[in-house]
ZAKEBA-456332 format. One record per residue (C-alpha): residue number from 1; residue in three letters; x, y, z. Coordinates in pm, 1 decimal. Layout:
BEGIN
SITE  NUM  ALA  X  Y  Z
...
END
This chain:
BEGIN
SITE  1  UNK  6178.0  -1214.9  5275.1
SITE  2  UNK  6490.3  -1415.1  5200.1
SITE  3  UNK  6353.2  -1511.0  4857.5
SITE  4  UNK  6275.0  -1148.8  4778.6
SITE  5  UNK  6632.7  -1053.5  4860.3
SITE  6  UNK  6762.2  -1325.4  4630.3
SITE  7  UNK  6535.6  -1208.2  4350.1
SITE  8  UNK  6640.7  -848.3  4401.9
SITE  9  UNK  7007.6  -940.2  4407.4
SITE  10  UNK  6966.7  -1150.5  4096.4
SITE  11  UNK  6797.2  -861.7  3921.5
SITE  12  UNK  7078.7  -625.8  4016.4
SITE  13  UNK  7339.9  -873.9  3898.8
SITE  14  UNK  7144.9  -920.2  3577.4
SITE  15  UNK  7135.7  -549.6  3521.6
SITE  16  UNK  7507.4  -522.8  3583.8
SITE  17  UNK  7586.5  -813.4  3352.9
SITE  18  UNK  7347.3  -675.6  3091.8
SITE  19  UNK  7507.1  -335.2  3122.3
SITE  20  UNK  7853.2  -481.5  3080.4
SITE  21  UNK  7734.3  -681.6  2780.8
SITE  22  UNK  7565.9  -378.2  2625.7
SITE  23  UNK  7873.4  -168.0  2689.6
SITE  24  UNK  8093.2  -434.9  2527.7
SITE  25  UNK  7868.2  -459.1  2224.9
SITE  26  UNK  7847.8  -81.9  2200.1
SITE  27  UNK  8225.0  -59.0  2216.0
SITE  28  UNK  8270.9  -315.6  1944.1
SITE  29  UNK  8026.2  -137.2  1717.7
SITE  30  UNK  8086.2  228.0  1791.9
SITE  31  UNK  8436.1  284.3  1931.0
SITE  32  UNK  8698.0  423.5  1689.8
SITE  33  UNK  8901.6  138.5  1541.4
SITE  34  UNK  9146.6  272.3  1282.4
SITE  35  UNK  9525.4  247.0  1298.2
SITE  36  UNK  9640.5  486.9  1023.5
SITE  37  UNK  9750.1  849.2  1055.4
SITE  38  UNK  9621.6  985.4  724.4
SITE  39  UNK  9274.3  1134.0  700.9
SITE  40  UNK  9157.2  832.8  501.0
SITE  41  UNK  9271.2  494.4  377.8
SITE  42  UNK  9186.7  328.4  47.2
SITE  43  UNK  9082.2  -34.4  24.4
SITE  44  UNK  9060.1  -224.1  -306.8
SITE  45  UNK  8852.2  -541.8  -296.9
SITE  46  UNK  8882.3  -776.2  -593.6
SITE  47  UNK  8578.8  -926.8  -761.6
SITE  48  UNK  8649.1  -1279.7  -634.0
SITE  49  UNK  8778.2  -1176.5  -290.5
SITE  50  UNK  8689.3  -1378.4  18.0
SITE  51  UNK  8648.1  -1239.2  367.6
SITE  52  UNK  8997.0  -1369.0  447.3
SITE  53  UNK  9135.1  -1158.3  161.2
SITE  54  UNK  8955.1  -847.1  282.3
SITE  55  UNK  9059.1  -913.6  640.1
SITE  56  UNK  9424.7  -943.0  539.7
SITE  57  UNK  9409.5  -605.5  363.7
SITE  58  UNK  9221.6  -444.7  652.4
SITE  59  UNK  9441.2  -573.8  932.8
SITE  60  UNK  9716.1  -307.5  895.4
SITE  61  UNK  9446.9  -37.5  896.9
SITE  62  UNK  9259.0  -150.3  1207.9
SITE  63  UNK  9354.6  -153.1  1576.3
SITE  64  UNK  9137.0  -445.1  1686.3
SITE  65  UNK  9074.5  -688.7  1402.5
SITE  66  UNK  8895.7  -939.7  1628.2
SITE  67  UNK  8625.8  -691.0  1722.9
SITE  68  UNK  8587.8  -605.5  1355.3
SITE  69  UNK  8540.2  -976.7  1278.9
SITE  70  UNK  8251.8  -992.5  1525.3
SITE  71  UNK  8078.5  -684.3  1386.3
SITE  72  UNK  8130.4  -800.1  1028.1
SITE  73  UNK  7975.6  -1135.8  1120.0
SITE  74  UNK  7677.6  -976.5  1295.4
SITE  75  UNK  7609.8  -742.0  1000.5
SITE  76  UNK  7633.5  -1024.6  746.3
SITE  77  UNK  7933.3  -883.5  562.6
SITE  78  UNK  8144.3  -1198.5  597.6
SITE  79  UNK  7918.4  -1381.8  351.4
SITE  80  UNK  7837.9  -1082.3  130.5
SITE  81  UNK  8166.3  -932.5  5.9
SITE  82  UNK  8137.9  -640.8  -236.4
SITE  83  UNK  8416.1  -566.1  -486.3
SITE  84  UNK  8537.1  -214.6  -556.0
SITE  85  UNK  8732.8  81.6  -423.8
SITE  86  UNK  8639.4  193.6  -74.1
SITE  87  UNK  8747.8  478.0  150.8
SITE  88  UNK  8779.7  438.0  527.7
SITE  89  UNK  8793.4  762.8  721.3
SITE  90  UNK  9028.5  808.5  1013.9
SITE  91  UNK  8855.5  740.5  1346.1
SITE  92  UNK  8581.6  524.4  1194.1
SITE  93  UNK  8426.6  259.8  1414.9
SITE  94  UNK  8359.9  -100.6  1312.0
SITE  95  UNK  8000.6  -26.3  1218.0
SITE  96  UNK  8105.8  260.4  991.6
SITE  97  UNK  8387.4  57.2  836.7
SITE  98  UNK  8153.4  -229.8  748.9
SITE  99  UNK  7900.1  13.3  602.5
SITE  100  UNK  8172.6  184.4  398.7
SITE  101  UNK  8311.7  -133.6  244.4
SITE  102  UNK  7969.8  -288.1  190.6
SITE  103  UNK  7795.9  -11.5  -1.5
SITE  104  UNK  8042.8  272.8  -56.5
SITE  105  UNK  8212.4  178.3  -385.0
SITE  106  UNK  8386.9  501.0  -484.6
SITE  107  UNK  8475.7  574.1  -852.6
SITE  108  UNK  8841.5  627.6  -938.3
SITE  109  UNK  8990.6  869.3  -1186.7
SITE  110  UNK  9200.8  707.8  -1456.4
SITE  111  UNK  9411.3  885.5  -1712.9
SITE  112  UNK  9619.0  788.3  -2013.0
SITE  113  UNK  9797.6  960.5  -2299.1
SITE  114  UNK  10073.4  917.6  -2555.0
SITE  115  UNK  10061.6  538.0  -2568.0
SITE  116  UNK  10236.7  399.2  -2873.7
SITE  117  UNK  10034.6  80.7  -2912.1
SITE  118  UNK  9736.3  -102.5  -2768.4
SITE  119  UNK  9979.6  -314.0  -2566.2
SITE  120  UNK  10107.9  0.2  -2394.6
SITE  121  UNK  9755.5  124.9  -2332.5
SITE  122  UNK  9652.3  -206.9  -2177.2
SITE  123  UNK  9951.8  -192.6  -1945.3
SITE  124  UNK  9875.6  164.8  -1845.3
SITE  125  UNK  9507.5  101.7  -1770.7
SITE  126  UNK  9577.4  -220.4  -1580.4
SITE  127  UNK  9770.2  -11.7  -1327.0
SITE  128  UNK  9454.5  186.6  -1252.8
SITE  129  UNK  9163.9  -61.5  -1254.9
SITE  130  UNK  9112.7  -424.2  -1154.9
SITE  131  UNK  9125.2  -572.1  -1506.9
SITE  132  UNK  9471.9  -698.7  -1597.7
SITE  133  UNK  9663.3  -610.5  -1913.4
SITE  134  UNK  9594.7  -947.1  -2078.7
SITE  135  UNK  9217.1  -913.2  -2042.8
SITE  136  UNK  9229.8  -552.1  -2157.6
SITE  137  UNK  9438.2  -629.7  -2466.4
SITE  138  UNK  9205.3  -914.9  -2559.7
SITE  139  UNK  8910.6  -675.0  -2532.9
SITE  140  UNK  9091.6  -407.2  -2735.7
SITE  141  UNK  9175.9  -645.5  -3018.4
SITE  142  UNK  8854.8  -850.3  -3028.5
SITE  143  UNK  8790.2  -885.5  -3400.6
SITE  144  UNK  8413.4  -914.7  -3367.1
SITE  145  UNK  8389.0  -597.8  -3158.7
SITE  146  UNK  8617.1  -404.1  -3392.7
SITE  147  UNK  8423.2  -503.6  -3702.2
SITE  148  UNK  8085.8  -430.9  -3543.1
SITE  149  UNK  8197.0  -77.2  -3456.6
SITE  150  UNK  8379.6  15.2  -3774.0
SITE  151  UNK  8737.5  -35.5  -3656.6
SITE  152  UNK  9020.2  -257.5  -3773.5
SITE  153  UNK  9328.9  -392.0  -3601.2
SITE  154  UNK  9523.8  -98.0  -3745.1
SITE  155  UNK  9274.7  170.3  -3640.8
SITE  156  UNK  9171.2  23.2  -3303.8
SITE  157  UNK  9385.7  271.7  -3112.3
SITE  158  UNK  9189.7  564.4  -3259.5
SITE  159  UNK  8894.5  473.4  -3036.7
SITE  160  UNK  9086.7  577.3  -2725.5
SITE  161  UNK  9098.7  950.5  -2665.2
SITE  162  UNK  9355.5  1055.7  -2403.9
SITE  163  UNK  9194.0  1224.2  -2107.3
SITE  164  UNK  9096.1  1168.2  -1744.4
SITE  165  UNK  8786.9  957.4  -1688.7
SITE  166  UNK  8592.9  854.6  -1380.1
SITE  167  UNK  8475.8  495.8  -1344.3
SITE  168  UNK  8461.9  215.8  -1090.3
SITE  169  UNK  8787.4  39.7  -1004.7
SITE  170  UNK  8626.9  -303.2  -1053.0
SITE  171  UNK  8524.2  -218.0  -1411.5
SITE  172  UNK  8585.0  -516.4  -1639.7
SITE  173  UNK  8791.0  -498.7  -1957.7
SITE  174  UNK  8475.7  -516.9  -2169.5
SITE  175  UNK  8304.1  -247.5  -1962.1
SITE  176  UNK  8607.1  -21.9  -1995.4
SITE  177  UNK  8612.2  -73.7  -2373.1
SITE  178  UNK  8240.5  8.5  -2392.0
SITE  179  UNK  8294.1  327.5  -2192.6
SITE  180  UNK  8573.3  438.6  -2425.1
SITE  181  UNK  8351.7  377.8  -2727.8
SITE  182  UNK  8086.7  596.7  -2565.6
SITE  183  UNK  8347.1  870.0  -2508.8
SITE  184  UNK  8462.3  835.9  -2870.6
SITE  185  UNK  8106.8  879.9  -2999.8
SITE  186  UNK  8054.4  1174.3  -2766.2
SITE  187  UNK  8375.4  1344.9  -2883.2
SITE  188  UNK  8301.3  1311.8  -3253.0
SITE  189  UNK  8015.4  1556.4  -3269.9
SITE  190  UNK  7860.9  1662.1  -3598.7
SITE  191  UNK  8064.3  1982.9  -3578.5
SITE  192  UNK  8395.0  1795.9  -3547.0
SITE  193  UNK  8296.3  1551.9  -3820.1
SITE  194  UNK  8219.3  1848.2  -4045.8
SITE  195  UNK  8564.8  1995.2  -3978.3
SITE  196  UNK  8725.7  1661.2  -4059.5
SITE  197  UNK  8528.0  1636.0  -4381.4
SITE  198  UNK  8637.4  1988.8  -4475.3
SITE  199  UNK  8995.6  1859.3  -4468.0
SITE  200  UNK  8900.6  1553.1  -4670.2
SITE  201  UNK  8946.7  1325.1  -4371.2
SITE  202  UNK  8744.7  1081.0  -4161.6
SITE  203  UNK  8765.9  1094.3  -3780.0
SITE  204  UNK  9005.5  798.7  -3782.0
SITE  205  UNK  9226.2  970.3  -4041.3
SITE  206  UNK  9230.6  1285.2  -3829.8
SITE  207  UNK  9363.0  1076.1  -3541.8
SITE  208  UNK  9626.3  915.2  -3764.4
SITE  209  UNK  9752.5  1247.7  -3895.3
SITE  210  UNK  9742.2  1398.1  -3545.8
SITE  211  UNK  9970.3  1117.7  -3426.4
SITE  212  UNK  10230.3  1227.3  -3681.8
SITE  213  UNK  10182.4  1597.1  -3603.9
SITE  214  UNK  10244.0  1542.6  -3233.6
SITE  215  UNK  10551.2  1331.7  -3297.0
SITE  216  UNK  10686.8  1616.0  -3511.0
SITE  217  UNK  10637.8  1889.9  -3253.4
SITE  218  UNK  10584.5  1899.4  -2879.8
SITE  219  UNK  10480.7  2264.7  -2900.4
SITE  220  UNK  10103.1  2303.9  -2887.6
SITE  221  UNK  10111.2  2644.1  -3053.6
SITE  222  UNK  10304.8  2504.8  -3350.5
SITE  223  UNK  10086.4  2203.1  -3417.1
SITE  224  UNK  9826.3  2383.1  -3636.4
SITE  225  UNK  10110.4  2500.4  -3863.6
SITE  226  UNK  10265.1  2152.0  -3888.1
SITE  227  UNK  9920.1  2008.4  -3954.9
SITE  228  UNK  9881.6  2264.9  -4234.0
SITE  229  UNK  10203.9  2143.7  -4396.8
SITE  230  UNK  10090.1  1782.2  -4403.7
SITE  231  UNK  9744.9  1874.3  -4528.6
SITE  232  UNK  9903.4  2082.0  -4807.3
SITE  233  UNK  10102.7  1775.9  -4909.4
SITE  234  UNK  9799.9  1546.5  -4893.7
SITE  235  UNK  9575.8  1783.3  -5089.4
SITE  236  UNK  9837.1  1818.7  -5362.6
SITE  237  UNK  9908.4  1448.1  -5397.2
SITE  238  UNK  10252.4  1460.0  -5234.0
SITE  239  UNK  10387.5  1188.3  -5008.1
SITE  240  UNK  10387.5  1292.2  -4643.8
SITE  241  UNK  10762.2  1223.1  -4603.4
SITE  242  UNK  10719.4  1212.6  -4226.0
SITE  243  UNK  11021.8  1094.9  -4030.2
SITE  244  UNK  10815.9  975.6  -3728.6
SITE  245  UNK  10626.1  735.8  -3953.1
SITE  246  UNK  10954.8  590.2  -4076.0
SITE  247  UNK  11074.7  540.0  -3720.6
SITE  248  UNK  10750.3  358.4  -3638.5
SITE  249  UNK  10787.1  144.3  -3952.8
SITE  250  UNK  11140.0  41.8  -3852.0
SITE  251  UNK  11033.4  -44.9  -3497.6
SITE  252  UNK  10733.8  -242.3  -3620.0
SITE  253  UNK  10932.3  -432.6  -3880.8
SITE  254  UNK  11203.9  -519.9  -3630.4
SITE  255  UNK  10951.6  -599.8  -3357.9
SITE  256  UNK  11136.9  -374.7  -3116.1
SITE  257  UNK  10936.3  -80.0  -2988.3
SITE  258  UNK  11176.5  -16.2  -2701.1
SITE  259  UNK  11460.2  102.8  -2921.5
SITE  260  UNK  11531.5  475.6  -2937.2
SITE  261  UNK  11582.7  621.5  -3285.2
SITE  262  UNK  11681.7  989.1  -3289.4
SITE  263  UNK  11799.9  1009.8  -3648.3
SITE  264  UNK  11642.7  866.8  -3961.7
SITE  265  UNK  11903.3  720.1  -4196.9
SITE  266  UNK  11877.8  680.0  -4574.0
SITE  267  UNK  11854.2  303.5  -4532.4
SITE  268  UNK  11549.5  354.6  -4310.4
SITE  269  UNK  11371.0  529.1  -4596.1
SITE  270  UNK  11381.0  202.2  -4788.5
SITE  271  UNK  11184.7  14.2  -4521.3
SITE  272  UNK  10902.2  -163.2  -4701.6
SITE  273  UNK  10608.0  -80.4  -4479.1
SITE  274  UNK  10275.7  99.8  -4533.9
SITE  275  UNK  10380.8  313.2  -4237.6
SITE  276  UNK  10679.1  444.9  -4435.1
SITE  277  UNK  10535.4  766.7  -4578.7
SITE  278  UNK  10851.3  827.1  -4781.7
SITE  279  UNK  10776.3  511.0  -4977.6
SITE  280  UNK  10396.1  507.8  -4986.4
SITE  281  UNK  10153.0  790.1  -5053.4
SITE  282  UNK  9861.7  897.0  -4836.9
SITE  283  UNK  9820.5  830.2  -4469.7
SITE  284  UNK  9953.3  521.2  -4290.6
SITE  285  UNK  9690.6  253.0  -4216.0
SITE  286  UNK  9679.5  347.9  -3848.0
SITE  287  UNK  9821.7  587.6  -3590.8
SITE  288  UNK  10186.9  569.6  -3493.9
SITE  289  UNK  10111.4  705.3  -3148.5
SITE  290  UNK  9826.6  823.0  -2929.9
SITE  291  UNK  9802.8  1199.0  -2989.0
SITE  292  UNK  9683.0  1454.0  -2738.2
SITE  293  UNK  9350.2  1624.8  -2798.0
SITE  294  UNK  9548.9  1938.0  -2884.8
SITE  295  UNK  9705.5  1755.5  -3180.9
SITE  296  UNK  9364.9  1628.8  -3293.9
SITE  297  UNK  9227.4  1981.9  -3271.6
SITE  298  UNK  9527.4  2109.7  -3468.7
SITE  299  UNK  9432.9  1882.3  -3758.8
SITE  300  UNK  9069.8  1988.7  -3732.6
SITE  301  UNK  9173.2  2355.2  -3720.2
SITE  302  UNK  9495.4  2376.2  -3923.1
SITE  303  UNK  9677.2  2696.2  -4005.5
SITE  304  UNK  9615.4  2804.0  -4363.8
SITE  305  UNK  9945.5  2874.2  -4541.0
SITE  306  UNK  10161.5  2775.3  -4837.4
SITE  307  UNK  10434.9  2590.4  -4650.6
SITE  308  UNK  10532.7  2243.9  -4768.9
SITE  309  UNK  10854.5  2188.4  -4577.1
SITE  310  UNK  10988.0  2226.1  -4224.8
SITE  311  UNK  11295.0  2131.8  -4024.6
SITE  312  UNK  11403.2  2173.6  -3662.6
SITE  313  UNK  11517.2  2523.8  -3570.6
SITE  314  UNK  11836.4  2475.8  -3367.4
SITE  315  UNK  11827.3  2840.8  -3255.4
SITE  316  UNK  11479.9  2794.2  -3105.6
SITE  317  UNK  11466.4  2448.5  -2944.6
SITE  318  UNK  11139.9  2262.8  -2993.7
SITE  319  UNK  11028.1  2477.2  -3284.9
SITE  320  UNK  11079.5  2452.0  -3661.0
SITE  321  UNK  11171.6  2658.7  -3964.0
SITE  322  UNK  10908.9  2645.3  -4240.6
SITE  323  UNK  10960.9  2686.3  -4612.7
SITE  324  UNK  10752.7  2713.9  -4929.0
SITE  325  UNK  11018.6  2595.1  -5174.0
SITE  326  UNK  11283.0  2325.4  -5189.7
SITE  327  UNK  11557.1  2587.7  -5211.4
SITE  328  UNK  11438.0  2757.4  -4893.7
SITE  329  UNK  11405.7  2422.7  -4720.7
SITE  330  UNK  11757.0  2312.1  -4817.5
SITE  331  UNK  11899.1  2631.3  -4669.8
SITE  332  UNK  11707.7  2570.5  -4347.8
SITE  333  UNK  11801.0  2205.4  -4345.4
SITE  334  UNK  12174.2  2278.6  -4358.4
SITE  335  UNK  12176.2  2440.6  -4014.0
SITE  336  UNK  12005.1  2133.8  -3869.9
SITE  337  UNK  12237.9  1881.7  -4038.3
SITE  338  UNK  12544.3  2074.6  -3921.5
SITE  339  UNK  12408.5  2079.4  -3566.9
SITE  340  UNK  12313.5  1711.8  -3550.9
SITE  341  UNK  12653.8  1611.4  -3686.1
SITE  342  UNK  12824.1  1819.8  -3417.4
SITE  343  UNK  12617.3  1640.8  -3156.8
SITE  344  UNK  12743.8  1306.4  -3284.3
SITE  345  UNK  12392.4  1169.0  -3323.1
SITE  346  UNK  12425.7  877.4  -3562.8
SITE  347  UNK  12104.0  691.3  -3479.3
END
């Protein structure tokens, strides 16, 4: 009888201990364990991250990091880190957190526009994905890649069409470049290529001219008219005489793209550079800027007219006065020169 009581008591104690153990395990796995107030938190895990790295980033987001350590160990996450962008929802338990950061790599949306050079683009993209600006620039300027895909150092920027794209945060520089080439090929449909050909241009030349058009006017509704002016000049063998190209030539020659030039001087027109369209005919060898899609479409769908000249309209800021003859242009130009002199803009 005594032995039976001992066995019964032992069984009860075992059940109690087992219950406590099960409750503890259950709590570690399934009790809420987040410490942030927002509806969700974002975690970015680098490609070569260790568990210590992940833990350090998670610690401010979690109430009980020790219990998370135990669950992560039990589920095998500690030795199987996955890179990427992950979302942790408020109120998640350790089990849900581990599942989220182990297999829930969420794409990010990246955007870029109006970059002046590949260096600027690399810097912009590096702020949005894991690849750093050095790796991105090396990928952008890789001579073998450029040659294999019909680009040159001067035209490399034309491959990048400003927009918003969705891709994984841990995308490599080479993977990003490949995706942009795919987007470039997708954009240049047969219909768009036919429109470019109708203007006597290749897709890359459309991009180059669009970069000048956008620099000339920030007004979307005016861009087809400005594009028409430049196409009239090109089709009739005139030099483009585009001030923005001169500004780019000066910056490039001086190696200073941070300087601000608001006024083109006569001495600037003598800059010996293929980007100086006052000195050299045809289009520059590459874009002077990354144009918006609206500027590209303006070149593909230009306004048909007989204008060859234009100058800023000081009575209608942002817009221009257009002229068919030199005499008309000189009259329009006078109001602009008088205004800029009054503003004291000397450079």
